[in-house]
C-alpha positions as CSV (number, residue, x, y, z in Angstrom):
1,M,18.7,-113.1,46.2
2,R,21.8,-112.2,44.2
3,L,23.2,-108.7,44.4
4,G,24.4,-107.1,41.2
5,E,28.1,-106.0,40.9
6,D,27.1,-102.4,40.5
7,F,25.3,-102.4,43.8
8,I,28.2,-104.1,45.6
9,D,30.6,-101.6,44.2
10,E,28.4,-98.7,45.2
11,I,28.4,-100.0,48.8
12,K,32.2,-100.3,48.8
13,G,32.5,-96.8,47.5
14,R,30.3,-95.3,50.2
15,V,31.6,-97.2,53.3
16,R,35.2,-96.3,54.2
17,L,36.9,-99.6,55.1
18,S,39.3,-98.0,57.7
19,D,36.3,-96.7,59.6
20,L,34.6,-100.1,59.6
21,V,37.7,-102.0,60.6
22,G,38.8,-99.2,63.1
23,R,35.8,-100.1,65.3
24,S,37.5,-103.4,66.1
25,V,41.2,-102.8,65.5
26,Q,43.3,-99.8,66.6
27,L,44.7,-98.4,63.4
28,K,47.4,-95.9,62.7
29,R,47.9,-94.1,59.4
30,Q,51.1,-95.0,57.7
31,G,51.5,-93.2,54.3
32,R,48.5,-94.0,52.2
33,E,47.5,-97.0,54.3
34,F,46.5,-97.8,57.9
35,V,48.3,-100.4,60.0
36,G,47.5,-102.2,63.2
37,L,48.0,-105.4,65.1
38,S,46.5,-108.5,63.5
39,P,42.9,-109.3,64.7
40,F,43.5,-112.9,63.6
41,K,46.7,-113.7,65.4
42,K,48.5,-112.5,68.5
43,E,51.5,-110.4,67.6
44,K,53.6,-107.6,69.0
45,T,54.6,-106.0,65.7
46,P,51.8,-104.7,63.4
47,S,51.3,-106.6,60.2
48,F,47.7,-105.8,59.5
49,Y,47.1,-103.2,56.7
50,V,44.0,-101.5,55.5
51,N,43.9,-99.6,52.2
52,D,40.9,-97.3,51.6
53,D,41.9,-96.5,48.0
54,K,42.0,-100.2,47.0
55,R,39.2,-101.1,49.5
56,F,40.9,-104.1,51.0
57,Y,42.6,-105.3,54.1
58,H,45.6,-107.7,54.3
59,C,47.1,-109.5,57.2
60,F,50.7,-110.6,56.6
61,S,50.8,-112.8,59.7
62,S,47.7,-114.9,58.9
63,G,47.5,-114.4,55.1
64,K,43.9,-113.3,55.4
65,H,42.7,-110.8,52.7
66,G,39.4,-109.3,52.0
67,D,37.0,-106.3,51.7
68,A,34.2,-104.8,53.8
69,F,31.9,-107.8,53.2
70,S,34.4,-110.5,54.1
71,W,35.5,-108.4,57.1
72,L,32.0,-108.7,58.7
73,Q,31.7,-112.3,57.7
74,E,35.1,-113.1,59.3
75,I,34.8,-111.0,62.4
76,E,31.1,-111.2,63.2
77,G,30.3,-114.5,61.6
78,L,27.6,-112.9,59.3
79,S,26.5,-114.5,56.1
80,F,27.1,-112.5,52.9
81,M,23.6,-111.2,52.7
82,E,23.6,-110.3,56.4
83,A,26.8,-108.4,55.8
84,A,25.3,-106.7,52.7
85,E,22.2,-105.7,54.7
86,R,24.4,-104.1,57.4
87,L,26.7,-102.3,55.0
88,A,23.8,-101.1,52.8
89,A,22.1,-99.5,55.8
90,E,25.4,-97.8,56.7
91,A,25.8,-96.6,53.2
92,G,22.2,-95.2,53.2
93,L,21.0,-97.7,50.6
94,S,18.2,-100.3,50.5
95,L,18.8,-103.8,49.3
96,P,17.2,-104.3,46.0
97,E,14.2,-106.6,46.0
98,S,14.5,-109.9,44.1
99,D,13.8,-108.8,40.5
100,P,14.2,-111.1,37.5
101,Q,14.2,-108.1,35.4
102,H,17.2,-106.7,37.2
103,E,19.2,-109.9,36.3
104,E,18.0,-109.5,32.7
105,R,19.2,-105.9,32.6
106,T,22.6,-106.9,34.1
107,Q,23.0,-109.5,31.3
108,R,21.9,-106.9,28.8
109,R,24.6,-104.4,29.9
110,K,27.2,-107.2,29.8
111,S,26.4,-108.0,26.2
112,L,26.6,-104.3,25.3
113,V,30.0,-104.0,26.9
114,E,31.1,-107.0,24.8
115,W,30.1,-105.3,21.6
116,M,32.0,-102.2,22.7
117,E,35.1,-104.3,23.2
118,A,34.6,-105.8,19.7
119,A,34.4,-102.2,18.3
120,Q,37.6,-101.4,20.1
121,A,39.4,-104.3,18.5
122,F,38.2,-103.1,15.1
123,F,39.5,-99.5,15.8
124,L,42.9,-100.9,16.8
125,R,43.2,-102.9,13.6
126,S,42.0,-99.9,11.5
127,L,44.8,-97.7,12.9
128,R,47.4,-100.1,11.3
129,A,45.6,-100.2,7.9
130,P,47.1,-98.3,4.9
131,Q,44.1,-95.9,4.8
132,A,44.9,-94.7,8.3
133,E,48.3,-93.2,7.4
134,H,47.0,-89.7,8.0
135,A,45.8,-90.7,11.4
136,R,49.2,-92.2,12.3
137,D,50.9,-89.0,11.0
138,Y,48.6,-86.9,13.2
139,L,49.5,-89.0,16.3
140,K,53.3,-88.8,15.5
141,G,52.9,-85.0,15.1
142,R,51.5,-84.9,18.6
143,G,54.6,-86.8,19.9
144,L,52.8,-90.1,20.5
145,T,54.7,-93.3,19.9
146,G,53.4,-96.8,19.1
147,L,53.8,-97.7,22.8
148,D,51.8,-94.7,23.8
149,C,48.9,-95.7,21.5
150,K,49.0,-99.3,22.8
151,H,49.0,-98.2,26.4
152,F,46.0,-95.9,26.0
153,G,44.2,-98.2,23.5
154,I,44.1,-95.5,20.8
155,G,42.5,-96.5,17.5
156,Y,41.0,-95.2,14.3
157,A,37.5,-95.1,13.0
158,P,37.5,-95.3,9.2
159,A,35.7,-92.7,7.1
160,G,33.1,-95.0,5.6
161,R,29.5,-94.8,6.8
162,H,29.1,-98.5,7.4
163,D,32.6,-99.9,8.0
164,L,32.1,-100.7,11.7
165,K,28.5,-101.7,11.3
166,D,29.4,-104.3,8.6
167,E,32.2,-105.6,10.7
168,L,30.2,-106.2,13.8
169,V,27.0,-107.4,12.2
170,S,29.0,-110.0,10.3
171,A,30.3,-111.1,13.8
172,G,26.7,-111.6,15.0
173,A,25.9,-108.2,16.6
174,P,22.2,-107.2,16.5
175,V,21.9,-103.8,14.9
176,D,19.5,-102.7,17.8
177,D,22.3,-103.5,20.3
178,L,24.8,-101.4,18.3
179,I,22.3,-98.5,18.3
180,E,21.6,-98.9,22.0
181,C,25.3,-98.7,23.0
182,G,25.9,-95.7,20.8
183,L,28.0,-97.1,18.1
184,L,25.4,-96.5,15.4
185,I,23.1,-93.6,14.7
186,Q,19.5,-94.4,13.7
187,P,18.1,-91.6,11.5
188,D,14.4,-90.8,11.3
189,D,14.4,-92.4,7.8
190,G,16.9,-94.7,6.3
191,S,19.3,-97.3,7.7
192,P,21.6,-96.9,10.7
193,Y,25.2,-95.7,10.1
194,D,28.5,-95.5,12.0
195,R,28.5,-92.7,14.6
196,F,32.3,-92.3,14.5
197,R,33.9,-91.7,11.1
198,D,37.5,-90.6,10.3
199,R,38.4,-90.0,13.9
200,I,41.1,-90.9,16.3
201,M,39.4,-93.1,18.9
202,F,40.0,-93.0,22.7
203,P,38.3,-95.8,24.7
204,I,36.5,-94.7,27.9
205,H,36.2,-97.1,30.9
206,D,34.0,-96.9,33.9
207,P,35.4,-97.0,37.5
208,R,35.3,-100.8,37.4
209,G,37.3,-100.9,34.3
210,R,34.6,-101.9,31.8
211,L,34.8,-100.3,28.3
212,V,31.5,-98.3,28.1
213,A,32.1,-95.5,25.6
214,F,34.4,-93.8,23.1
215,G,35.7,-90.3,22.4
216,G,36.6,-89.4,18.9
217,R,38.9,-86.6,17.7
218,A,38.1,-85.5,14.1
219,L,40.9,-85.4,11.5
220,S,39.0,-83.4,9.0
221,K,38.8,-79.6,9.5
222,D,35.4,-79.5,7.9
223,V,33.7,-81.5,10.7
224,R,31.6,-79.3,13.0
225,A,32.4,-81.3,16.2
226,K,36.1,-81.5,16.8
227,Y,35.5,-84.0,19.6
228,L,32.6,-86.4,19.7
229,N,31.7,-88.7,22.7
230,S,29.4,-91.6,22.9
231,P,25.8,-90.6,23.8
232,E,24.2,-91.6,27.2
233,T,23.4,-95.3,27.1
234,P,22.4,-98.0,29.6
235,I,26.2,-98.6,30.2
236,F,27.5,-95.0,30.0
237,H,26.5,-92.0,32.0
238,K,28.9,-89.1,31.2
239,G,28.7,-87.4,34.5
240,S,29.8,-90.4,36.5
241,V,32.9,-91.4,34.4
242,L,36.4,-89.9,34.1
243,Y,38.6,-90.7,31.2
244,N,41.6,-92.9,32.2
245,F,40.3,-93.3,35.8
246,P,41.2,-97.0,36.4
247,K,44.8,-96.5,35.2
248,A,45.2,-93.2,37.0
249,R,43.8,-94.6,40.3
250,R,46.4,-97.4,40.2
251,A,49.1,-94.9,39.5
252,A,48.1,-92.6,42.3
253,A,48.0,-95.5,44.8
254,D,51.6,-96.4,44.0
255,P,53.7,-95.2,47.0
256,K,56.6,-94.5,44.7
257,A,54.5,-91.9,42.8
258,G,54.2,-89.7,45.9
259,A,50.9,-88.4,44.7
260,K,48.3,-86.9,47.0
261,G,45.6,-87.5,44.4
262,L,44.7,-87.4,40.8
263,I,45.4,-84.7,38.3
264,V,42.3,-83.5,36.3
265,A,43.2,-82.3,32.8
266,E,40.8,-80.8,30.2
267,G,41.0,-83.5,27.5
268,Y,42.3,-86.9,26.3
269,L,45.5,-85.6,24.8
270,D,46.2,-83.5,27.9
271,V,46.0,-86.7,30.0
272,I,48.3,-88.5,27.6
273,A,50.8,-85.6,27.6
274,L,50.9,-85.7,31.5
275,A,51.4,-89.5,31.4
276,R,54.2,-89.1,28.9
277,A,55.9,-86.7,31.4
278,G,55.6,-89.3,34.1
279,L,52.4,-88.0,35.7
280,E,50.3,-91.1,35.1
281,Q,47.7,-90.2,37.7
282,A,45.9,-87.9,35.2
283,V,42.2,-88.1,34.2
284,A,39.7,-85.9,32.3
285,P,36.0,-85.2,32.4
286,L,34.2,-85.8,29.2
287,G,33.7,-82.3,27.7
288,T,31.7,-80.9,30.6
289,A,32.3,-79.2,34.0
290,V,33.3,-81.6,36.8
291,T,30.1,-83.2,38.4
292,E,29.5,-84.2,42.0
293,E,29.8,-87.8,41.1
294,Q,33.2,-87.2,39.4
295,L,34.4,-85.3,42.5
296,Q,33.5,-88.3,44.6
297,L,35.5,-90.5,42.2
298,L,38.5,-88.1,42.5
299,W,38.4,-88.3,46.3
300,R,38.3,-92.0,46.2
301,A,41.9,-91.9,44.8
302,G,43.3,-89.2,47.1
303,D,42.3,-86.3,49.3
304,E,43.8,-83.5,47.2
305,P,43.2,-83.9,43.5
306,V,44.7,-81.2,41.3
307,M,42.7,-79.4,38.6
308,C,45.2,-78.8,35.8
309,L,43.7,-76.0,33.6
310,D,44.7,-73.7,30.8
311,G,45.8,-70.2,32.1
312,D,43.3,-68.4,29.8
313,R,39.9,-67.0,30.7
314,A,38.2,-70.3,30.0
315,G,40.5,-72.1,32.3
316,Q,39.8,-69.6,35.1
317,A,36.1,-70.0,34.5
318,A,36.5,-73.8,34.7
319,A,38.5,-73.5,38.0
320,L,35.7,-71.3,39.5
321,K,33.0,-73.8,38.5
322,A,34.9,-76.7,40.0
323,A,35.6,-74.8,43.2
324,E,31.9,-73.8,43.6
325,R,30.8,-77.4,42.8
326,A,33.3,-78.8,45.4
327,L,32.4,-76.4,48.3
328,P,29.3,-78.2,49.6
329,L,31.2,-81.5,49.6
330,L,34.4,-80.5,51.4
331,E,35.4,-82.4,54.5
332,P,38.4,-82.0,56.8
333,G,41.5,-82.8,54.8
334,R,39.5,-83.3,51.6
335,T,39.7,-80.5,49.1
336,L,40.8,-79.5,45.5
337,R,43.9,-77.7,44.4
338,F,44.5,-75.9,41.1
339,A,47.4,-75.6,38.7
340,F,47.4,-73.4,35.6
341,M,49.3,-73.7,32.4
342,P,50.8,-70.6,30.7
343,E,48.2,-68.7,28.8
344,G,47.7,-70.2,25.3
345,Q,49.4,-73.5,26.2
346,D,48.1,-76.9,27.3
347,P,50.2,-79.7,28.9
348,D,51.1,-81.0,25.5
349,D,52.5,-77.6,24.4
350,V,54.5,-77.3,27.6
351,L,55.9,-80.8,27.3
352,S,56.9,-80.2,23.6
353,A,58.4,-76.8,24.2
354,S,60.0,-77.1,27.7
355,G,60.2,-80.8,28.6
356,P,58.9,-83.0,31.5
357,K,60.6,-81.0,34.2
358,A,58.8,-77.8,33.4
359,L,55.5,-79.6,33.2
360,H,56.1,-81.2,36.6
361,G,56.9,-77.8,38.0
362,L,53.7,-76.3,36.7
363,V,51.6,-79.1,38.0
364,E,53.2,-79.0,41.4
365,D,52.7,-75.3,41.7
366,T,49.2,-75.5,43.0
367,R,46.9,-73.0,44.5
368,A,44.3,-73.6,47.2
369,L,40.6,-73.7,46.5
370,I,40.0,-70.8,48.8
371,D,42.6,-68.7,46.8
372,V,40.7,-69.4,43.6
373,L,37.4,-68.2,45.1
374,W,39.0,-65.2,46.8
375,E,40.9,-63.9,43.7
376,H,37.8,-64.3,41.5
377,E,35.7,-62.2,43.8
378,V,38.5,-59.6,44.3
379,E,38.9,-59.2,40.5
380,L,35.1,-59.2,39.8
381,E,34.8,-55.4,40.1
382,P,36.7,-52.4,41.6
383,L,36.2,-52.4,45.4
384,T,36.7,-48.7,45.8
385,D,33.4,-47.7,47.5
386,P,31.4,-49.1,50.5
387,D,28.5,-50.4,48.4
388,R,30.8,-52.6,46.3
389,R,32.7,-53.8,49.3
390,A,29.4,-54.7,51.0
391,G,28.4,-56.7,48.0
392,F,31.8,-58.4,48.0
393,R,31.4,-59.4,51.7
394,K,27.9,-60.7,50.9
395,R,29.1,-62.9,48.0
396,I,32.0,-64.3,50.1
397,R,29.7,-65.2,52.9
398,A,27.2,-66.8,50.6
399,L,29.9,-69.0,49.2
400,T,30.9,-70.1,52.8
401,S,27.3,-70.9,53.7
402,T,27.2,-73.7,51.0
403,I,29.8,-75.8,52.9
404,A,28.0,-78.6,54.6
405,N,30.7,-79.7,57.0
406,N,30.6,-77.5,60.1
407,D,34.4,-77.6,60.8
408,V,35.4,-76.8,57.3
409,R,32.7,-74.1,57.0
410,E,34.0,-72.4,60.2
411,E,37.6,-72.5,59.0
412,Y,36.7,-71.0,55.6
413,K,34.6,-68.3,57.4
414,A,37.4,-67.4,59.7
415,E,39.9,-67.2,56.8
416,F,37.7,-65.1,54.6
417,E,36.9,-62.8,57.5
418,R,40.6,-62.4,58.2
419,R,41.3,-61.5,54.6
420,M,38.5,-59.1,54.4
421,D,39.6,-57.4,57.6
422,A,43.1,-57.1,56.1
423,A,41.8,-55.7,52.9
424,F,39.1,-53.4,54.1
425,G,39.1,-53.2,57.8
426,P,39.8,-49.7,59.4
427,P,43.4,-49.3,60.5
428,R,43.8,-49.7,64.3
429,R,47.0,-47.7,65.1
430,E,48.8,-47.7,68.4
431,Q,48.2,-44.3,70.0
432,G,51.1,-41.9,69.7
433,Y,53.3,-44.5,67.8
434,Q,55.4,-43.4,64.9
435,G,58.0,-45.7,63.3
436,R,61.2,-44.3,61.9
437,G,60.3,-45.6,58.5
438,G,56.8,-44.3,58.5
439,Q,53.5,-45.2,60.2
440,R,52.7,-48.7,61.3
441,D,49.4,-50.1,60.2
442,W,47.9,-52.9,62.2
443,R,46.1,-55.4,59.9
444,G,44.9,-58.8,60.9
445,G,47.0,-58.7,64.1
446,R,50.4,-58.1,62.5
447,Q,52.5,-55.1,61.9
448,V,53.1,-53.7,58.4
449,R,55.7,-51.0,58.0
450,L,54.6,-48.4,55.4
451,G,57.2,-46.7,53.4
452,A,60.0,-49.1,54.2
453,S,61.1,-49.6,50.6
454,A,61.5,-45.8,50.2
455,E,63.6,-45.6,53.4
456,M,65.8,-48.5,52.3
457,K,66.4,-46.8,48.9
458,R,67.3,-43.6,50.7
459,R,69.7,-45.4,53.0
460,L,71.4,-47.1,50.1
461,G,71.5,-44.0,48.0
462,V,69.6,-45.6,45.2
463,Q,68.6,-43.1,42.6
464,Q,65.5,-43.4,40.5
465,G,65.6,-43.4,36.7
466,R,69.0,-44.9,36.2
467,V,67.7,-47.6,33.9
468,D,67.0,-46.2,30.4
469,A,63.8,-46.8,28.5
470,A,65.1,-49.7,26.4
471,D,66.2,-51.5,29.6
472,L,62.8,-50.9,31.1
473,R,61.0,-52.3,28.1
474,R,63.2,-55.5,28.4
475,G,62.4,-55.6,32.1
476,V,58.7,-55.7,31.3
477,T,58.9,-59.1,29.6
478,N,62.1,-60.5,31.0
479,T,61.3,-63.9,32.5
480,N,64.2,-63.9,34.9
481,G,63.0,-60.6,36.5
482,M,59.5,-62.1,36.9
483,M,60.9,-65.2,38.5
484,L,62.8,-63.1,41.0
485,L,59.6,-61.4,42.0
486,V,57.6,-64.6,42.1
487,A,60.2,-66.1,44.5
488,L,59.6,-63.3,46.9
489,L,55.8,-63.9,46.8
490,E,56.4,-67.6,47.4
491,W,58.9,-67.3,50.2
492,P,58.7,-64.0,52.0
493,D,61.5,-65.2,54.3
494,L,63.9,-64.4,51.5
495,V,63.1,-60.7,51.8
496,E,64.8,-60.3,55.1
497,E,67.9,-62.1,53.7
498,L,67.9,-60.1,50.4
499,I,66.3,-56.8,51.3
500,E,69.2,-54.6,50.3
501,E,69.7,-56.4,47.0
502,I,66.0,-56.2,46.2
503,A,65.9,-52.5,46.7
504,L,68.8,-52.0,44.3
505,I,67.1,-53.8,41.4
506,S,64.7,-52.2,39.0
507,F,61.8,-54.3,37.7
508,G,60.4,-51.5,35.4
509,P,56.6,-51.2,35.7
510,L,56.7,-53.8,38.4
511,D,58.7,-51.6,40.8
512,N,55.6,-50.7,42.7
513,L,54.9,-54.4,43.3
514,R,58.5,-54.8,44.5
515,D,58.0,-51.8,46.9
516,G,54.8,-53.3,48.2
517,V,56.6,-56.6,49.0
518,L,59.4,-54.6,50.9
519,D,56.8,-52.6,52.8
520,A,54.9,-55.7,53.9
521,C,57.9,-57.7,54.9
522,S,60.4,-55.2,56.3
523,L,59.3,-55.1,60.0
524,G,57.1,-57.0,62.4
525,P,56.4,-60.7,62.8
526,A,57.3,-63.0,59.9
527,V,54.7,-62.9,57.2
528,S,53.5,-66.0,55.4
529,S,53.0,-66.2,51.6
530,S,49.2,-66.1,51.9
531,E,49.4,-63.1,54.2
532,L,51.7,-61.3,51.9
533,Q,49.5,-61.9,48.9
534,A,46.4,-60.9,50.8
535,E,48.1,-57.6,51.7
536,L,49.2,-57.0,48.1
537,L,45.7,-57.8,46.8
538,S,44.3,-55.2,49.2
539,R,46.7,-52.6,47.7
540,G,45.5,-53.3,44.1
541,F,48.2,-55.6,42.8
542,A,45.9,-58.4,41.7
543,Q,46.7,-58.1,38.0
544,D,50.4,-57.9,38.6
545,I,50.3,-61.1,40.8
546,K,48.1,-62.9,38.2
547,R,50.6,-61.9,35.4
548,L,53.5,-63.4,37.4
549,E,51.7,-66.8,38.1
550,V,52.9,-68.5,34.9
551,N,56.5,-68.1,36.1
552,R,56.0,-69.9,39.4
553,G,56.8,-73.4,38.1
554,P,60.0,-72.4,36.3
555,M,61.0,-70.3,39.3
556,R,60.8,-73.3,41.6
557,A,62.9,-75.3,39.2
558,T,65.5,-72.5,39.1
559,I,65.6,-71.3,42.7
560,G,64.5,-74.3,44.7
561,G,61.5,-76.0,46.2
562,P,60.0,-75.8,49.7
563,D,62.6,-78.2,51.0
564,A,65.5,-76.0,50.2
565,S,67.0,-73.8,53.0
566,V,66.7,-70.1,53.0
567,A,70.4,-69.8,52.4
568,V,70.3,-72.0,49.4
569,R,67.3,-70.2,47.9
570,A,68.9,-66.9,48.6
571,G,72.1,-67.9,46.9
572,A,70.2,-69.1,43.8
573,W,68.2,-65.9,43.9
574,R,71.4,-63.9,43.8
575,R,72.7,-65.8,40.9
576,L,69.5,-65.3,38.9
577,A,69.6,-61.6,39.9
578,S,73.1,-61.4,38.4
579,V,71.9,-62.8,35.1
580,Y,68.9,-60.5,35.1
581,M,71.0,-57.4,35.9
582,R,73.4,-58.2,33.1
583,Q,70.4,-58.3,30.8
584,C,68.5,-55.3,32.0
585,G,70.3,-53.2,34.6
586,S,72.7,-50.3,34.3
587,Q,76.4,-50.8,34.9
588,E,76.3,-48.8,38.1
589,Q,73.5,-50.9,39.5
590,R,75.3,-54.1,38.6
591,E,78.4,-53.0,40.4
592,E,76.4,-52.0,43.5
593,L,74.5,-55.3,43.5
594,R,77.7,-57.3,43.0
595,A,79.5,-55.7,45.8
596,L,76.6,-56.1,48.2
597,A,76.0,-59.7,47.3
598,E,79.7,-60.6,47.5
599,K,79.7,-59.0,51.0
600,K,76.7,-61.1,52.0
601,I,78.2,-64.3,50.6
602,T,81.5,-63.7,52.3
603,E,79.8,-63.2,55.7
604,N,78.0,-66.5,55.4
605,D,80.4,-69.4,56.1
606,S,77.8,-72.1,55.7
607,E,78.9,-75.1,53.8
608,S,75.5,-75.1,52.0
609,V,76.2,-71.9,50.2
610,R,79.9,-72.4,49.4
611,S,79.2,-73.9,46.0
612,I,76.6,-71.1,45.4
613,S,79.3,-68.5,46.2
614,E,81.7,-70.0,43.8
615,A,79.1,-70.2,41.0
616,Y,78.1,-66.6,41.7
617,R,81.7,-65.4,41.4
618,R,82.1,-67.3,38.2
619,E,78.9,-65.6,36.9
620,N,80.3,-62.2,37.8
621,A,83.7,-63.0,36.2
622,R,81.9,-63.9,33.0
623,D,80.0,-60.6,33.2
624,E,83.2,-58.7,33.3
625,S,84.6,-60.4,30.3
626,D,81.4,-59.7,28.2
């Protein structure tokens, strides 16, 4: 009996090679691979590698290389079919019975793929033809070069109803085959005609790299369907394929890329924009929500794929669907993360307007799956009375119950309970304790000082209302001010370093959010970013936090990433604050902030902030000359 390639590939996808090899060889994770001593030769230095993403092992000392099947043949002396039977049982599959019809179907699919490849060659030629000038102009207008089109195999389907049909039939293609693979449409009456007409064509490959479908982007505004995909066929099942998966998987497996997984964009041009920015590990579902099969594909290429979505309501809804679909499938270390584009923009817009660095910053600024679920439920309705809060708890617990893995389910349950206690639990105050800055509220086991921002302002002599109405209006939309606040949400350890400067700055209508940050961070054990945001959400700041999210990527690029020290980030924050105050603050506030920041910088003799100090003084000198 001969096994089909599809069945063999299914087994390899279900059996993790490192688990299989790890029963005989002691393996240790090293980056994206596992390493151990060679099972084929005696050695003291490990030279045996296993790569789950690529599904192979390689022994440098002996030169042996193979997959799960060859491993069992090599180590246990099994025949290929014996190894297949063992692996199929482990994968929960049954070996197919000998079936001549199966071989016939395999050959049939192979011939359909060949006609798809012939169609692709036709589309590529058509893009270079004179009648495709408007198609080339469209692609140039989207920033695509000839090399981009070649890399992604982008072509053009002419406007005629029978151009592709005539081309392939003359090459020997049976019309029935072209209908079966979705290239032609058979009307109820009349002759078949081309499915794709006057469209930019994007080839779609299955996980094994076979060309199985096309996506077409209409060039005419009068066409009802802007995007049109191939229909379901014997070789194409929409829910089990991701656009650009073979290329993206190879890119994600490259150690130089430093990727933890694939990036999931919303469409073909989003994927191409990400690749043009250097993020070649991008894929896209085919016009539908991500399916379970597509999630399994994503996790084959890395444990933390990133859903890159538009920041509008549709993007938020797509994030929620993906999160809920992923919950039952989560395993330790295997999850989804989410990145959002600014509202009204997609990756191509960001790349064109702000460049690759800004797009990288937005994609790297990810949010955890649990945060997406939590924030959706928090914002679903006002949680101002016991009945609604009880409904909220019930919905949260229902989500948790769908997680199949016990360890992950318990961790989610514990985290959700902690957040609910922080948001709604009754305060448990120490008897007889009163802090100098107000009462202390015990939430989730940590101290939160209430009224600290007001006390700080009193101690500094900060007066309210010293920024006029025009300044406040500018502060509402000033990006620099929003970046300053986002930095505090991202790195609460900055608050201790900058608390006096923070209290001196007015953020207009966001002053209440600033006060909430000061209150939560001013006393007690160090607070994490997730704890701070949970506290602020419980105080009703969900909309303000959501509004600031679009500034998180640019903020990281301006103030520094997670690897920067607190001193370096604080220095960058002060420089940005100087620019912001020059734009929005009163002269009196600017002078107070400058004097205080200068004092702080002078006190800090760290080499890491010396250049920041000099830059800050130059900024202030330029301010004086304005």
